[in-house]
N, C-alpha and C positions, 0 to 999 in steps of 0.2 A: 904210401896212402895219399890218395888225391885229396888236395886241399880244396876248400869251397872257391878260393880265389882262381886256381887253375881250371877249375870246372866252369866258372863262371864265362870265362872267355870264349869257350868252345861254343860252337854252332849248335843247333838242334840235331843235325845229322851226324855230327861228331860226336855228341853225347849218346845218342841212339847206339852207334857203332861200339862206343866203350862200353855201354852197358851190356850189350850183347857179349863182349868179350869177357866182361866181370862175371856174368851169368854162366859163360863156359866154364871159366876158371872155378867158380864155387861147385859146378858139378863135378869137375875133376877133383877138387879137395874133398869134396864128401866121398867120392869113390875111393881115394886115398886112405881116408880115416876109416872105411869100411873094411878094407884091406889091410889096415895097420901099417901103411907106407907113408904115413905123413911125416914128412921133415920137419915142417914150421908150423905148429899148430896156431901160433898167433896169426897167420897170414890169413885164416878162415875169417876171423874177426874183421881184420882189415878189410877184406873183400866185402863182407857184409854191409860194412858202414859205408863203403865206397857206393855200392849199389843204391843205398839208401839216400846218399848225398845225391846222386845222378836222379833218382825218381823225384825226390824234393824239388829239385831245381826245375826239372822238366814241368812238373805241377804247377809250380809259381809262375813259370813262362806261360804256360798254357791259361792260367788265371789272368794274367795281365793282358794276354792277347784278346781274351773274351771280354774284358773290361773296355778295351779301345775300340 
């Protein structure tokens, strides 16, 4: 699971790339769940929370940029 500190040092482009990777993984995990092939159910929660962390950081950065 990505920590807030780890994500905070990444650039906006790196965050966007990681968000795309996480969304792709989330799709694959949902597909595995539907076909009963999911090996690690806790990974679904980790990916969902990592996506939320990235989106929160992106929105905070965009707010800060708008204020400046």
